[in-house]
Structure formats: C-alpha cells, structure tokens
ChimeraX commands (.cxc) that place a marker at each C-alpha (Angstrom):
marker #1 position 0.09,0.31,0.20 radius 0.5
marker #1 position 1.24,3.61,-1.00 radius 0.5
marker #1 position 1.81,6.05,1.98 radius 0.5
marker #1 position 0.00,8.94,1.61 radius 0.5
marker #1 position 2.52,12.51,1.29 radius 0.5
marker #1 position 2.11,14.96,3.02 radius 0.5
marker #1 position 2.99,18.60,2.15 radius 0.5
marker #1 position 2.87,21.87,3.81 radius 0.5
marker #1 position 3.32,25.00,2.79 radius 0.5
marker #1 position 4.14,27.72,4.81 radius 0.5
marker #1 position 1.65,30.63,4.56 radius 0.5
marker #1 position 4.76,33.01,3.87 radius 0.5
marker #1 position 5.25,31.24,1.39 radius 0.5
marker #1 position 1.99,30.69,0.00 radius 0.5
marker #1 position 1.70,34.41,-0.22 radius 0.5
marker #1 position 4.42,34.87,-1.43 radius 0.5
marker #1 position 4.01,31.71,-4.41 radius 0.5
marker #1 position 1.00,33.80,-5.73 radius 0.5
marker #1 position 2.64,37.49,-5.50 radius 0.5
marker #1 position 5.38,35.31,-7.81 radius 0.5
marker #1 position 2.54,34.37,-9.95 radius 0.5
marker #1 position 2.12,30.79,-8.93 radius 0.5
marker #1 position -0.50,28.54,-6.60 radius 0.5
marker #1 position -1.08,25.83,-4.33 radius 0.5
marker #1 position -2.02,23.54,-6.97 radius 0.5
marker #1 position 0.95,24.26,-9.20 radius 0.5
marker #1 position 3.17,23.92,-5.95 radius 0.5
marker #1 position 2.31,20.96,-4.82 radius 0.5
marker #1 position 2.06,19.04,-8.66 radius 0.5
marker #1 position 5.85,20.44,-8.93 radius 0.5
marker #1 position 6.38,18.61,-5.90 radius 0.5
marker #1 position 4.79,15.24,-7.12 radius 0.5
marker #1 position 5.58,15.71,-10.88 radius 0.5
marker #1 position 8.89,17.34,-10.79 radius 0.5
marker #1 position 12.55,16.80,-10.55 radius 0.5
marker #1 position 13.69,16.88,-7.17 radius 0.5
marker #1 position 17.37,17.80,-6.74 radius 0.5
marker #1 position 19.06,19.37,-2.93 radius 0.5
marker #1 position 19.46,22.10,-1.89 radius 0.5
marker #1 position 21.07,24.06,1.07 radius 0.5
marker #1 position 20.91,23.31,4.80 radius 0.5
marker #1 position 19.92,19.75,3.81 radius 0.5
marker #1 position 16.81,20.68,2.51 radius 0.5
marker #1 position 15.41,19.56,-1.16 radius 0.5
marker #1 position 14.04,21.59,-4.34 radius 0.5
marker #1 position 11.59,20.45,-6.64 radius 0.5
marker #1 position 11.96,22.03,-10.38 radius 0.5
marker #1 position 8.73,21.92,-13.16 radius 0.5
marker #1 position 8.53,23.68,-16.42 radius 0.5
marker #1 position 4.62,24.90,-16.80 radius 0.5
marker #1 position 2.95,26.01,-19.95 radius 0.5
marker #1 position 2.08,29.66,-19.26 radius 0.5
marker #1 position 1.43,31.41,-22.94 radius 0.5
marker #1 position -0.02,34.77,-20.85 radius 0.5
marker #1 position 1.38,38.16,-19.94 radius 0.5
marker #1 position 3.17,38.59,-16.36 radius 0.5
marker #1 position 4.31,42.19,-15.71 radius 0.5
marker #1 position 3.34,43.46,-18.91 radius 0.5
marker #1 position 5.85,40.96,-21.48 radius 0.5
marker #1 position 4.30,37.47,-22.86 radius 0.5
marker #1 position 5.40,34.14,-21.70 radius 0.5
marker #1 position 4.71,30.81,-23.12 radius 0.5
marker #1 position 6.52,29.33,-20.41 radius 0.5
marker #1 position 6.95,29.49,-16.51 radius 0.5
marker #1 position 9.24,27.09,-14.06 radius 0.5
marker #1 position 8.77,26.91,-10.32 radius 0.5
marker #1 position 11.60,26.24,-8.19 radius 0.5
marker #1 position 10.25,24.80,-4.75 radius 0.5
marker #1 position 12.20,24.18,-1.59 radius 0.5
marker #1 position 11.13,22.27,1.54 radius 0.5
marker #1 position 12.21,20.97,4.53 radius 0.5
marker #1 position 11.87,17.00,5.08 radius 0.5
marker #1 position 8.64,16.39,7.69 radius 0.5
marker #1 position 7.90,12.50,9.35 radius 0.5
marker #1 position 5.22,12.55,6.37 radius 0.5
marker #1 position 6.37,14.86,4.02 radius 0.5
marker #1 position 7.41,17.96,3.45 radius 0.5
marker #1 position 7.35,21.39,4.61 radius 0.5
marker #1 position 7.33,24.10,1.69 radius 0.5
marker #1 position 9.55,27.38,2.84 radius 0.5
marker #1 position 9.88,29.05,-0.28 radius 0.5
marker #1 position 8.79,29.10,-4.02 radius 0.5
marker #1 position 10.39,31.00,-7.18 radius 0.5
marker #1 position 8.80,31.43,-10.44 radius 0.5
marker #1 position 10.41,31.97,-13.83 radius 0.5
marker #1 position 9.18,32.67,-16.66 radius 0.5
marker #1 position 10.70,32.37,-20.12 radius 0.5
marker link #1:1,2 radius 0.2
marker link #1:2,3 radius 0.2
marker link #1:3,4 radius 0.2
marker link #1:4,5 radius 0.2
marker link #1:5,6 radius 0.2
marker link #1:6,7 radius 0.2
marker link #1:7,8 radius 0.2
marker link #1:8,9 radius 0.2
marker link #1:9,10 radius 0.2
marker link #1:10,11 radius 0.2
marker link #1:11,12 radius 0.2
marker link #1:12,13 radius 0.2
marker link #1:13,14 radius 0.2
marker link #1:14,15 radius 0.2
marker link #1:15,16 radius 0.2
marker link #1:16,17 radius 0.2
marker link #1:17,18 radius 0.2
marker link #1:18,19 radius 0.2
marker link #1:19,20 radius 0.2
marker link #1:20,21 radius 0.2
marker link #1:21,22 radius 0.2
marker link #1:22,23 radius 0.2
marker link #1:23,24 radius 0.2
marker link #1:24,25 radius 0.2
marker link #1:25,26 radius 0.2
marker link #1:26,27 radius 0.2
marker link #1:27,28 radius 0.2
marker link #1:28,29 radius 0.2
marker link #1:29,30 radius 0.2
marker link #1:30,31 radius 0.2
marker link #1:31,32 radius 0.2
marker link #1:32,33 radius 0.2
marker link #1:33,34 radius 0.2
marker link #1:34,35 radius 0.2
marker link #1:35,36 radius 0.2
marker link #1:36,37 radius 0.2
marker link #1:37,38 radius 0.2
marker link #1:38,39 radius 0.2
marker link #1:39,40 radius 0.2
marker link #1:40,41 radius 0.2
marker link #1:41,42 radius 0.2
marker link #1:42,43 radius 0.2
marker link #1:43,44 radius 0.2
marker link #1:44,45 radius 0.2
marker link #1:45,46 radius 0.2
marker link #1:46,47 radius 0.2
marker link #1:47,48 radius 0.2
marker link #1:48,49 radius 0.2
marker link #1:49,50 radius 0.2
marker link #1:50,51 radius 0.2
marker link #1:51,52 radius 0.2
marker link #1:52,53 radius 0.2
marker link #1:53,54 radius 0.2
marker link #1:54,55 radius 0.2
marker link #1:55,56 radius 0.2
marker link #1:56,57 radius 0.2
marker link #1:57,58 radius 0.2
marker link #1:58,59 radius 0.2
marker link #1:59,60 radius 0.2
marker link #1:60,61 radius 0.2
marker link #1:61,62 radius 0.2
marker link #1:62,63 radius 0.2
marker link #1:63,64 radius 0.2
marker link #1:64,65 radius 0.2
marker link #1:65,66 radius 0.2
marker link #1:66,67 radius 0.2
marker link #1:67,68 radius 0.2
marker link #1:68,69 radius 0.2
marker link #1:69,70 radius 0.2
marker link #1:70,71 radius 0.2
marker link #1:71,72 radius 0.2
marker link #1:72,73 radius 0.2
marker link #1:73,74 radius 0.2
marker link #1:74,75 radius 0.2
marker link #1:75,76 radius 0.2
marker link #1:76,77 radius 0.2
marker link #1:77,78 radius 0.2
marker link #1:78,79 radius 0.2
marker link #1:79,80 radius 0.2
marker link #1:80,81 radius 0.2
marker link #1:81,82 radius 0.2
marker link #1:82,83 radius 0.2
marker link #1:83,84 radius 0.2
marker link #1:84,85 radius 0.2
marker link #1:85,86 radius 0.2
marker link #1:86,87 radius 0.2
view
C-alpha cells in the first residue's frame, strides 16, 4: 500500500508564491511530478516547467518554471519558499 505524502506550505511562502505568479496547486504538482535536487541546509528542491502562454508584468511568456524548496518532515514536506521564473 502506498503511503500518503503530506505537503504543508508555510503561510508566508504561499503568499509570496501568489505574488510571484503561482499557486498551491502548481506547488503540489511540482513536488509530486517535478525533478528533485539537493538544496542548502539539507533541504530539497523541486523543479518543474509549466506551459504559461500569458502575460506577466506586461510581458508575454510561453512558459514558467517553479522551484519549490522544502524541508523533510515525518510524512512528507514542509514548503519554505517558491521561486517562479518566466521564459
């Protein structure tokens, strides 16, 4: 039986993520389906590209990339911050 992975998102990280052009659904998708890599202080990073085809800060972009940084917790991950890159 597969275990359930719990993802908790710091409230400040969620507010900043929304300011940076992303949302909770994309954060969760990045953790579940993105590439995982090592980050500072024993944390993990997750990276995923999304088709965007929209305008961000008055400029059109085809894609965006999320980088989610999280700390391991007993049953999953605690999201600390999210970086969004448009290209």
